[in-house]
C-alpha positions as CSV (number, residue, x, y, z in Angstrom):
1,X,-17.1,-50.3,77.5
2,X,-14.3,-49.9,74.8
3,X,-15.4,-48.7,71.3
4,X,-14.6,-51.6,69.0
5,X,-13.6,-49.1,66.2
6,X,-11.2,-47.2,68.5
7,X,-9.7,-50.6,69.5
8,X,-9.3,-51.4,65.7
9,X,-7.8,-47.9,65.0
10,X,-5.3,-48.3,67.8
11,X,-4.3,-51.7,66.6
12,X,-3.8,-50.6,63.0
13,X,-1.6,-47.6,64.3
14,X,0.7,-50.3,66.1
15,X,0.8,-52.3,63.1
16,X,1.9,-49.2,61.0
17,X,4.5,-48.3,63.5
18,X,5.7,-51.9,63.4
19,X,6.0,-51.9,59.5
20,X,7.9,-48.5,59.7
21,X,10.5,-50.2,61.9
22,X,10.8,-53.4,60.1
23,X,10.8,-52.2,56.4
24,X,13.8,-50.2,55.2
25,X,12.8,-46.6,54.2
26,X,14.0,-47.1,50.7
27,X,11.8,-50.0,50.1
28,X,8.6,-48.1,51.1
29,X,6.7,-46.8,48.1
30,X,4.5,-43.9,47.5
31,X,1.5,-43.6,45.2
32,X,2.7,-41.3,42.4
33,X,-0.3,-41.6,40.6
34,X,-2.7,-40.1,43.2
35,X,-0.2,-37.5,44.4
36,X,1.7,-34.7,42.7
37,X,4.3,-33.4,45.2
38,X,6.4,-35.2,47.7
39,X,9.2,-34.1,50.2
40,X,12.2,-36.2,51.6
41,X,12.0,-37.1,55.2
42,X,14.9,-38.1,57.2
43,X,14.7,-41.5,58.8
44,X,17.6,-43.1,60.8
45,X,20.7,-43.0,58.2
46,X,18.5,-42.8,55.3
47,X,15.0,-41.5,54.4
48,X,12.0,-41.8,52.6
49,X,9.6,-40.0,50.1
50,X,6.6,-38.7,51.7
51,X,3.5,-37.4,49.8
52,X,2.1,-34.1,50.1
53,X,-1.5,-34.4,50.5
54,X,-2.5,-30.9,49.8
55,X,0.0,-29.3,47.4
56,X,0.1,-25.6,46.7
57,X,-1.2,-25.3,43.1
58,X,-0.3,-21.8,42.4
59,X,-1.7,-20.2,39.4
60,X,1.1,-18.9,37.0
61,X,-1.3,-16.2,35.7
62,X,-1.0,-14.6,39.0
63,X,2.6,-13.7,38.6
64,X,2.9,-10.2,37.5
65,X,6.1,-8.4,36.3
66,X,8.2,-11.6,35.6
67,X,6.7,-12.5,32.2
68,X,9.8,-13.0,30.5
69,X,11.3,-15.4,33.3
70,X,8.1,-17.3,33.6
71,X,8.0,-18.0,29.9
72,X,11.6,-19.2,30.0
73,X,10.9,-21.6,32.8
74,X,7.5,-22.7,31.3
75,X,9.4,-23.4,28.0
76,X,12.3,-25.4,29.7
77,X,9.7,-27.4,31.6
78,X,7.7,-28.1,28.6
79,X,10.8,-29.5,26.9
80,X,11.6,-31.6,30.0
81,X,7.9,-33.1,30.1
82,X,8.1,-33.9,26.4
83,X,11.3,-35.9,27.0
84,X,13.5,-33.4,25.0
85,X,16.7,-32.0,26.3
86,X,16.1,-29.4,29.1
87,X,18.4,-27.4,31.6
88,X,18.4,-27.3,35.4
89,X,17.3,-24.0,36.6
90,X,18.4,-21.5,39.3
91,X,16.2,-18.7,40.2
92,X,17.9,-16.0,42.2
93,X,17.6,-12.6,43.4
94,X,15.4,-10.3,45.6
95,X,13.0,-11.9,48.2
96,X,9.4,-12.1,47.5
97,X,9.4,-11.8,43.9
98,X,7.9,-15.0,43.0
99,X,10.8,-17.4,42.6
100,X,9.2,-20.2,44.8
101,X,5.7,-19.5,43.5
102,X,7.0,-19.9,39.9
103,X,8.3,-23.5,40.6
104,X,5.2,-24.4,42.6
105,X,3.1,-23.1,39.7
106,X,4.5,-25.7,37.3
107,X,2.3,-28.5,38.8
108,X,-1.0,-27.0,37.6
109,X,-0.2,-27.1,33.8
110,X,2.2,-30.1,33.7
111,X,1.1,-32.6,36.4
112,X,-1.4,-34.1,34.2
113,X,1.4,-34.9,31.7
114,X,3.5,-36.7,34.3
115,X,5.4,-34.0,36.1
116,X,5.9,-34.4,39.9
117,X,8.0,-32.2,42.2
118,X,10.0,-33.4,45.2
119,X,10.9,-30.8,47.8
120,X,14.3,-31.1,49.2
121,X,16.0,-29.1,52.0
122,X,19.6,-28.1,51.8
123,X,20.8,-30.7,54.2
124,X,18.9,-33.6,52.2
125,X,21.5,-32.9,49.3
126,X,23.7,-35.6,50.9
127,X,20.9,-38.2,50.1
128,X,20.8,-37.3,46.5
129,X,22.2,-40.8,45.4
130,X,19.4,-42.5,47.4
131,X,16.8,-40.2,46.2
132,X,17.8,-40.6,42.5
133,X,17.8,-44.4,42.9
134,X,14.2,-44.3,44.0
135,X,13.1,-42.0,41.1
136,X,15.2,-43.2,38.2
137,X,13.1,-45.9,36.7
138,X,9.6,-44.2,37.8
139,X,7.3,-43.5,34.8
140,X,7.3,-39.8,35.7
141,X,9.3,-36.6,35.1
142,X,10.7,-35.2,38.4
143,X,11.7,-31.7,39.4
144,X,13.8,-31.7,42.6
145,X,12.8,-28.5,44.2
146,X,15.5,-26.9,46.4
147,X,14.0,-23.7,47.8
148,X,16.1,-21.1,49.3
149,X,19.4,-22.8,48.7
150,X,22.7,-21.6,49.9
151,X,25.8,-22.6,51.3
152,X,28.1,-21.2,54.1
153,X,31.9,-21.2,54.0
154,X,33.5,-24.5,55.0
155,X,30.3,-26.6,54.0
156,X,30.9,-29.4,51.6
157,X,27.3,-30.3,50.8
158,X,27.6,-28.2,47.7
159,X,30.1,-30.7,46.2
160,X,27.5,-33.4,46.1
161,X,25.0,-31.0,44.1
162,X,27.8,-30.3,41.6
163,X,28.2,-34.0,41.1
164,X,24.5,-34.4,40.4
165,X,24.3,-31.5,38.1
166,X,27.4,-32.5,35.9
167,X,27.1,-36.1,36.6
168,X,29.8,-38.5,37.9
169,X,30.5,-42.1,36.8
170,X,26.9,-43.0,36.9
171,X,24.7,-41.6,34.1
172,X,22.3,-38.8,35.2
173,X,18.8,-39.9,35.0
174,X,16.9,-38.2,32.0
175,X,13.8,-37.9,34.1
176,X,15.1,-35.8,36.9
177,X,16.1,-32.1,36.8
178,X,16.8,-29.6,39.7
179,X,14.9,-26.3,40.2
180,X,16.6,-24.3,42.8
181,X,15.9,-20.8,44.4
182,X,18.3,-18.7,46.2
183,X,18.7,-14.9,47.4
184,X,22.4,-15.4,46.3
185,X,23.4,-15.5,42.6
186,X,26.3,-17.9,43.2
187,X,24.7,-19.8,46.2
188,X,27.8,-19.0,48.3
189,X,28.8,-16.1,50.3
190,X,31.4,-13.9,48.4
191,X,33.5,-12.0,50.9
192,X,36.3,-9.6,49.9
193,X,38.5,-11.5,52.3
194,X,37.8,-14.7,50.3
195,X,39.6,-13.0,47.1
196,X,42.6,-12.0,49.2
197,X,45.8,-13.9,48.7
198,X,46.4,-13.8,52.3
199,X,44.4,-17.1,52.5
200,X,45.0,-18.8,49.2
201,X,48.3,-19.0,47.2
202,X,45.9,-19.2,44.1
203,X,42.7,-17.3,45.2
204,X,41.3,-17.5,41.7
205,X,40.9,-21.3,42.4
206,X,38.8,-20.8,45.3
207,X,36.7,-18.2,43.8
208,X,36.4,-20.5,40.7
209,X,35.1,-23.4,42.6
210,X,32.4,-21.1,44.3
211,X,31.2,-19.9,40.9
212,X,31.4,-23.6,39.4
213,X,28.2,-24.5,41.3
214,X,26.0,-21.8,39.7
215,X,27.5,-22.4,36.4
216,X,26.2,-25.8,36.3
217,X,22.6,-24.7,36.2
218,X,21.9,-24.3,32.4
219,X,19.2,-21.5,33.1
220,X,20.2,-18.9,35.8
221,X,17.6,-16.2,36.0
222,X,17.7,-13.2,38.1
223,X,14.8,-11.4,40.0
224,X,14.9,-7.7,40.9
225,X,13.0,-5.6,43.2
226,X,9.7,-4.1,41.3
227,X,9.6,-0.6,40.4
228,X,6.4,1.4,41.4
229,X,4.4,0.9,38.3
230,X,5.1,-2.9,38.4
231,X,4.1,-3.1,42.2
232,X,0.9,-1.3,41.5
233,X,0.2,-3.4,38.7
234,X,0.5,-6.5,41.0
235,X,-1.8,-4.8,43.5
236,X,-4.5,-4.0,40.8
237,X,-4.3,-7.7,39.8
238,X,-4.8,-9.1,43.2
239,X,-7.6,-6.5,44.1
240,X,-9.3,-7.5,40.7
241,X,-9.1,-11.3,41.3
242,X,-10.6,-10.8,44.7
243,X,-13.4,-8.4,43.7
244,X,-12.3,-5.5,46.1
245,X,-14.3,-2.5,44.9
246,X,-12.1,0.3,45.6
247,X,-11.3,3.5,43.7
248,X,-7.9,3.0,41.9
249,X,-6.6,6.2,43.4
250,X,-7.6,5.1,46.8
251,X,-6.2,1.6,46.2
252,X,-2.8,2.6,44.9
253,X,-2.4,5.4,47.7
254,X,-3.1,2.6,50.5
255,X,-0.6,0.3,48.6
256,X,2.2,2.8,48.5
257,X,1.7,3.6,52.2
258,X,2.1,-0.1,52.9
259,X,5.1,-0.4,50.8
260,X,6.7,2.5,52.8
261,X,5.6,1.0,56.3
262,X,7.1,-2.4,55.4
263,X,10.1,-1.2,53.4
264,X,9.3,-3.7,50.7
265,X,8.0,-3.6,47.2
266,X,7.7,-7.2,46.0
267,X,4.9,-9.6,45.1
268,X,4.9,-11.2,48.6
269,X,4.4,-7.6,49.9
270,X,1.6,-7.1,47.5
271,X,-0.2,-10.1,48.5
272,X,0.3,-9.4,52.2
273,X,-1.2,-5.8,51.7
274,X,-4.2,-7.4,49.8
275,X,-4.9,-9.8,52.5
276,X,-4.8,-7.0,55.1
277,X,-6.9,-4.8,52.9
278,X,-9.5,-7.5,52.4
279,X,-9.7,-8.3,56.1
280,X,-10.3,-4.6,56.9
281,X,-13.1,-4.4,54.4
282,X,-14.8,-7.5,55.5
283,X,-14.6,-6.5,59.1
284,X,-16.0,-2.9,58.4
285,X,-18.8,-4.6,56.5
286,X,-19.8,-6.9,59.2
287,X,-19.6,-4.1,61.8
288,X,-21.9,-1.7,59.6
């Protein structure tokens, strides 16, 4: 005998699928009061905003060694949330030093004041006009978050981003900013051959076009590899937060061995070390 509830569930799934086919993506709405973060999902020739049900609410206090950068980004976001003039932000530099976590961490202090984050992939940039059309009149402040943004030679997507950053004939919405992270300072590869007049009659113009994109971010903040003291400060902070009872000398010795083993000294590496160490301690405790 067929369970009536299962039969009803299947019927509702079919209705949802039919609605998805019949209603254009741009006409579907998401509940921005109940959700804090969204991502853009491709659908046919367009796309739609999809709510992130379990956003990563990173705590900005867990970021160690980047106090000045964190304070600048928080100040800029405070201005934006208060409807004061604010800048688009580019966070560039070493991997694993907290660029993405810094942006995600803005939700915790500012979501209650109307901030929402929309995550975009690099290939979603071509849909910026459609995305902006959906967000322009919403009663929230939106950060379009482009994580790990970069462009290769010959790609034209960056021109769409340049247009949004500076605006075109359509006025740029006051409730939207772009926060991007990248390992590249200028978002594009800078090869020596690209500066050679073997390829360009006026090479300075080709170079200038590449630099023009990053110049459109009012705040461009660089992240560098942590020195040993900064790295160990992060380790101590994570260990204290998780209540790992370990002698400081032993903790630092293990952390430096981990850094040599992985050839990385970053916030991400520190967190991975603490995950490994905590797992080892818990396993040893269970076995003894």
